[in-house]
C-alpha positions in Angstrom: 0.0 0.0 0.0 1.2 3.5 -0.9 0.5 6.4 1.4 -1.8 9.1 0.0 -1.0 12.8 0.4 -3.3 13.3 3.4 -1.8 10.2 5.1 1.8 11.5 4.4 0.7 14.7 6.2 -0.8 12.8 9.1 2.3 10.6 9.4 4.6 13.6 9.4 2.5 15.2 12.2 2.3 12.1 14.4 6.0 11.1 14.0 5.6 7.9 11.9 7.4 9.8 9.2 10.1 12.5 9.6 10.4 15.2 6.9 12.3 18.3 7.9 11.6 21.0 6.9 8.0 19.9 6.1 6.1 22.1 3.7 2.4 21.3 3.2 2.5 22.7 -0.3 5.0 20.0 -1.3 2.5 17.2 -0.6 1.1 15.5 -3.8 -1.8 13.0 -4.1 0.6 10.1 -3.2 4.1 11.5 -2.8 6.1 14.4 -1.3 8.2 16.7 -3.4 11.8 17.1 -2.3 14.1 19.9 -3.2 17.7 20.1 -4.4 20.2 21.0 -1.7 22.9 23.6 -2.2 25.9 21.2 -2.6 27.1 19.0 -5.4 30.0 16.5 -5.5 31.9 15.3 -8.6 34.5 12.7 -8.8 37.9 14.1 -9.8 39.7 11.1 -11.2 39.4 9.8 -14.8 38.6 6.3 -13.5 36.4 5.7 -10.5 37.6 2.6 -8.6 34.8 0.6 -6.9 37.3 -0.9 -4.4 38.8 2.4 -3.2 37.6 5.7 -1.8 37.5 8.2 -4.7 38.4 11.8 -4.4 35.7 14.4 -5.0 35.3 18.1 -5.6 32.6 20.1 -3.9 30.5 22.7 -5.8 28.2 25.1 -4.0 25.2 26.1 -6.2 25.0 29.9 -6.2 22.1 32.2 -6.5 22.4 32.1 -10.3 22.3 28.3 -10.3 24.9 25.9 -11.7 25.1 24.4 -15.2 25.3 20.6 -15.2 27.3 19.2 -18.1 26.6 16.0 -20.1 28.9 13.1 -19.5 29.5 14.1 -15.8 28.0 12.4 -12.8 26.9 14.9 -10.1 26.0 13.8 -6.6 23.4 16.2 -5.2 21.3 15.9 -2.1 17.8 16.6 -0.9 17.3 19.8 1.1 15.0 17.8 3.3 16.0 15.3 5.9 13.7 12.3 5.4 13.2 9.1 7.4 10.8 6.6 8.8 11.0 3.6 11.1 7.6 2.5 9.7 7.4 3.1 6.0 9.6 2.1 3.0 10.5 5.3 1.0 11.1 5.3 -2.8 12.5 8.4 -4.5 12.1 9.2 -8.2 12.9 12.3 -10.3 10.0 14.6 -11.1 8.6 14.2 -14.6 9.0 18.0 -15.1 12.7 17.6 -14.4 13.1 14.6 -16.6 11.5 16.6 -19.5 14.4 19.0 -19.1 16.8 16.1 -19.8 18.0 15.4 -16.3 18.1 11.8 -15.0 17.6 11.7 -11.2 18.2 8.7 -9.0 17.7 6.1 -11.7 19.7 3.2 -10.2 18.8 3.4 -6.5 15.4 4.7 -5.8 14.5 2.5 -2.8 15.4 3.6 0.7 15.5 1.5 3.8 13.2 1.5 6.8 15.1 3.2 9.6 17.3 5.5 7.3 17.1 9.1 8.5 19.0 11.8 6.6 19.3 13.7 3.4 19.1 11.5 0.3 22.1 11.6 -2.1 20.8 12.1 -5.6 22.7 10.8 -8.7 22.2 13.5 -11.4 23.0 13.0 -15.0 22.1 15.6 -17.7 21.8 14.7 -21.4 22.5 18.4 -22.3 23.8 21.4 -20.4 21.2 22.3 -17.8 21.1 25.0 -15.2 19.8 23.8 -11.8 19.1 25.8 -8.7 19.3 25.0 -5.0 15.8 24.7 -3.6 14.2 23.6 -6.9 11.8 20.6 -6.7 13.9 17.8 -8.0 12.2 14.6 -6.9 9.3 12.9 -5.3 9.3 10.4 -2.4 6.6 7.9 -2.1 6.0 5.9 1.1 4.9 2.2 1.2 3.6 0.2 4.1 5.7 -2.9 4.9 4.6 -6.2 6.2 6.5 -8.6 8.4 9.3 -8.1 11.0 11.4 -5.0 10.5 15.2 -4.7 10.9 15.9 -1.0 10.9 18.7 0.4 8.7 22.0 1.0 10.4 24.2 1.2 7.4 27.1 3.3 6.2 24.9 6.3 4.9 22.8 6.7 8.1 22.3 10.3 9.2 23.7 11.6 5.8 24.1 15.3 5.7 24.9 16.6 2.2 25.8 14.4 -0.8 27.7 11.2 0.0 30.2 9.6 -2.3 30.0 5.9 -2.8 31.2 3.8 0.0 31.0 0.6 -2.0 34.7 0.0 -1.2 33.7 -0.8 2.3 31.5 -3.7 1.1 34.2 -4.8 -1.4 36.8 -4.9 1.4 34.5 -7.3 3.4 33.9 -9.4 0.4 37.6 -9.5 -0.5 38.5 -10.5 3.0 36.4 -13.7 2.9 37.2 -14.6 -0.7 39.6 -17.6 -1.2 
């Protein structure tokens, strides 16, 4: 079951769902609009190594916005802190943003029950596109789960700002047990 807009509002008010800041005008019929935060990260090496931490550069989006370039992966973040110990969140780019040629969060839309923080957004433009901090960039839907719940306690918990991949932590564990 997916939460309707009125139920998202009720859950945010009674604490089953945390959205901060919560703006009633961002509630849709069955989702909540999230906005782009002011910080972007880009990887600075020609080759990204999945088994190593990778260096990044930070870009602050100014008042005049920032032009995203094709062929570059940008890591942005939601302005909102979002989390729930009750519902499963899924984040998708807004169709209006997709119609501008920006792919948002296409490989990892599902969040975990128990995650609380700002979502890192994978942003990939197909042509130069100026984006602005605070623009509505995505929508989060919330689903009811069934069965026992193990709350998320992973490597991105309490994320503040965009987070580079920490896949290398998983790879190190896998490498340690491989023959």
